[in-house]
N, C-alpha and C positions, 0 to 999 in steps of 0.2 A: 821203659823210657830209662832204668837206671843206668846204663852206661851213658845216654848223653847228659843227664843229674850233673855225675862225677865231673864229666871234661868240661861244665859250662861254665869254669873259670880260666879255661885256656883260651888263650887267644885264638882267633879264628880269621884265617886269611881267603876272603873272597874270594872265587876262580877269578883269572883275567879275563873280560868281555872284549880285549880291543880287538881279537879275531871276527868275533862276532860283528861288532860295527863295521870295520874294514869290508866286510864281505858285504854287508847290508847296504854301504856306499859306495861299493864297485857295482851291485847289482841296478841301484838307482840310475847310476853312469851309464853303463848300457842301455837302458832301458829310455833314457833322456837323448840319448846319444844317435838321431839317426842313421849316421853312417855305419857305426857299429851294429844296427838292427839287420840291416839290410846286408851287410858283408856274412854275417852268422846265420840268416835265412837264405842266401845264395848259396853258401856253403851245405848246407843242409838238402837245399833243392838239390845241387848235383851230385848229391851222393846219396840220396835216399827215392829221390822223385822217378828215376829211370826204373826203380825196384818196386816202389809203392804207389808211385802214380795212377796208373793204369789209363792212361789217359784221358784223365777225368772224368771216366766213364763209371766208376764206382767211388764214390769219394768216402760213402762210410766204413768200406774195406780200406780206404787210403787211412782214415781217423782211426779205426781200429788197429788197423796194424803198426801205423807209428808211434800210438799211447804204448801198445804192448812193449814194441822196443825199448824205446821212453822210460816206462813203467821198469821194464824189465832192468836195464841197467844202473838205473839211481837206484832202486832198489836194492840190489846188489852191492852196490857202493855203499848205502847207508848202513847196510847191515852189517857189512866189513870194519868198518869206520866207528860205529856205536859203541859203548862198550855197555852190554846188555844187561849183565850179573849187576853193574853199578849203578843202572836204573832202577833194575829191580830193587836192589837194596834201597835206594833213595826213597821208591816209592813205598818201601814197606816201611818206612822209619816213618815218614810223613802221613802214613795210614795210621799206625801206629798212635805218633803223637794228636793228630786230630780226635783221634776217638776217645783221648786219654782227656783231651780238652772240653769236649763234647759233653764227659761222665763228670768232669769234676763241675762243670757249670750244672747241670742236672742237678746234683744233690747239693750246689751251693758252697762246695770245698774252697772256700777263698785262700787256704794255705797252700794248697794243692795248684790252683789255680796260678800263684802266683809262683810257682815254681814253675811251673810253665809256659807263663809269660816272660820270665828268665832265661829260656830255652829258645826265644824266638829270633836271636841273631843267627843260632846256628840252624835253625828251621829257614831262614831266607838264605844262609850258604848254600844248604842242601838244594832248596830251590834254583839257584843260581847254576849249581854244578850241574841239575837235569838239563836244563834249559841250555847249557853248554855244551854239554853233550851230545843234545840234539841237532843242534845246529852247525857242529862241526864238519859234516858233510856237504855243507850245503854247497860251499864252494866249486866241488868238484861237480854236484847235480846241477848244477842250474849251468856250466859250462855246457849241459849235454842236453837240459830239456828246453834254453832259450833259443837257442837255433833251431831246435824241431816246431817251437811254438811260432817263432816267427815264421818261417816257411809256410806254415797251416794256415796263420788264421791273424798275427798283428803287422807282419813284415810289408813296405811296400813292394805291389806285385805279388802279393802272396796266393798261396794256390788258391782259397777260395774267388779270389778278385780273379781269376782267371778260368774260373769255370765258365760255361755256356750257360748252366741254368742253374742258380748258385740257391738251390733246396735242396732240400732231403724231403723224401716221403716217410712218414713216421706214424705210427699206428693209433695216436691221438690226433696226428695235424698232414693230412696228405702232400700238404706245400710247405713246409718250416723253410724259413728264409735261414740261410746262413749268415746274412749283413744286418741284420737288424739285430737290436740291444736288448740285453737285461739290464739297466742301468749303465755301467760304462763296457760290460763283456758282450762282445759278441756272439750271437746265438753258435757260433760254430765253436767257441773252445768249451760252450758248456757241453754241445753235443760229444766234442773229446774228450774233456774232462769224464762226461757220463760212462762211455765208452771205456777207460781205459782206468780210471780209479779203482773200482772194484778187482780188476786183475793185479792193480799193486799189493790189494788189501791181502787179497791169497797167498801171495807168492809170500807175501813179508811173513807172514801165519807160519808158512810153507817152511821157510827159512829158518825161522825159532824153533819149531820143531824138530828139523836136523839138528839143529845146535846141541839143544837141550837131548836128543837121544844118543847124539857122539860122546857128549860130556859123562852122561849115565855111564856107558859103557868102558870110557876110561876110570873111571869110579871104580866101576865093578871089574875090572881090572887088575886092579890093587888088592 
C-alpha cells in the first residue's frame, strides 16, 4: 500500500454518479408507466414470438431461447463497455487494503491502523469507480432485457397469460404454475432466470478468457 500512502495527501475527486442516477430513474419510469411497458412488450412480441413462440406449445423452449438471446446480447454489450483491466486493478487494491487492515488489527498496530484509516477516502473513491464502471452498460442492456421480460412475464397480455395451460412440468413438480408468485415475483420470471442466468455466467467467463488470451498474444509479439 506504499503508493496509496504517498498519494494520501492528494485531493481525490469521486467519479460522477449522475449517469447512474439517471439510469435508475429512467428504469423506474419505464416500470411504472403501463403504456411504455405494453409498447416494449408488443415490440418484443412482434419480433420474437413468430420465431420463439412455438404457438405456445413448448413454453420451456421459448423461455430458454429468449433467455439465451437476451443474455448473449447483454453480456456482449457489458463485456465491451466495462473496463475489466481497471476493475481487476481496483479489486487488487481493495484486497491489499483489506488484508493490511486485518493484519494491523490482529497485531494491535495502532500506528499502522491510523495510516490505513487515513486512506479511507481513497478507498471510497475506488469503490465508487468500480460501481460506476459496472453500471455503465445498464442503460443499453435494460433496453434489450426489459422488452423481452415484459413480453414473457410482466406486460399486460404477456406470453404466459396467453398460454392455454399456464403450467410447466418440472422434475420436482409436475404442475408448476407460472402465474403463482414468490413474494412479488411470478414463477415465470424465476423459470426464465433459472434457464438463462447460468448461460450468461459461462459466456462472460468465456469472453474474459478470450480477451486475456488475445492480450497475452499481443504482449508476446513485442
